[in-house]
Wavefront OBJ file of the C-alpha trace (Angstrom):
o trace
v -23.837 -8.201 37.711
v -21.289 -7.177 40.307
v -20.444 -3.524 40.919
v -17.449 -2.188 39.028
v -14.373 -1.323 40.994
v -11.750 1.243 40.018
v -9.659 -1.319 38.131
v -12.691 -2.514 36.166
v -13.542 1.078 35.235
v -9.991 1.782 34.045
v -9.894 -1.467 32.072
v -13.199 -0.611 30.392
v -11.969 2.886 29.545
v -8.741 1.539 28.046
v -10.710 -1.008 26.051
v -12.960 1.738 24.687
v -9.940 3.887 23.774
v -8.189 0.983 22.057
v -11.341 0.219 20.079
v -11.687 3.854 18.998
v -8.054 3.951 17.820
v -8.479 0.691 15.915
v -11.646 1.957 14.208
v -9.965 5.259 13.280
v -7.024 3.387 11.748
v -9.331 1.067 9.805
v -11.424 3.967 8.510
v -8.413 5.255 6.597
v -8.361 2.209 4.361
v -10.668 1.981 1.367
v -13.360 -0.623 1.768
v -16.271 -1.903 -0.257
v -19.629 -2.301 1.444
v -22.269 -4.192 -0.520
v -25.894 -3.471 0.391
v -28.030 -6.434 -0.601
v -31.666 -6.333 -1.673
v -32.989 -7.219 1.767
v -31.098 -4.291 3.307
v -28.298 -6.384 4.766
v -24.822 -4.881 4.340
v -21.582 -6.783 4.098
v -17.984 -5.703 3.694
v -16.162 -7.318 0.798
v -12.559 -8.374 1.470
v -10.336 -5.694 -0.117
v -8.232 -8.425 -1.753
v -11.302 -9.957 -3.445
v -11.278 -9.435 -7.242
v -14.772 -7.879 -7.031
v -13.594 -5.326 -4.466
v -10.506 -4.516 -6.526
v -12.659 -3.917 -9.617
v -15.076 -1.689 -7.675
v -12.214 0.312 -6.116
v -10.575 0.715 -9.547
v -13.870 2.036 -10.964
v -14.244 4.444 -8.039
v -10.674 5.705 -8.567
v -11.418 6.263 -12.264
v -14.570 8.247 -11.417
v -12.625 10.393 -8.959
v -9.920 11.004 -11.578
v -12.592 12.330 -13.969
v -14.027 14.644 -11.330
v -10.587 15.989 -10.393
v -9.644 16.476 -14.057
v -12.836 18.495 -14.664
v -12.124 20.607 -11.613
v -15.442 19.729 -9.971
v -15.623 19.918 -6.222
v -18.196 18.063 -4.165
v -20.626 20.184 -2.170
v -19.680 20.659 1.467
v -21.681 18.445 3.815
v -21.150 20.654 6.837
l 1 2 3 4 5 6 7 8 9 10 11 12 13 14 15 16 17 18 19 20 21 22 23 24 25 26 27 28 29 30 31 32 33 34 35 36 37 38 39 40 41 42 43 44 45 46 47 48 49 50 51 52 53 54 55 56 57 58 59 60 61 62 63 64 65 66 67 68 69 70 71 72 73 74 75 76
């Protein structure tokens, strides 16, 4: 591996920053992660009918909690 020069260091830093911004933007969208029996996790396409059904069920559960006035415990 060759030593990094100043341009390489800046390019790596910009790449890291761009990746962090992309991940932050993606985290705002709802997503469905399926954990399989063997421990492997996979993300289901949000347009998949299974994902839509799971997200609808999650929304309904949240509506019940909000209607009852329950608040989740703080995790901090």
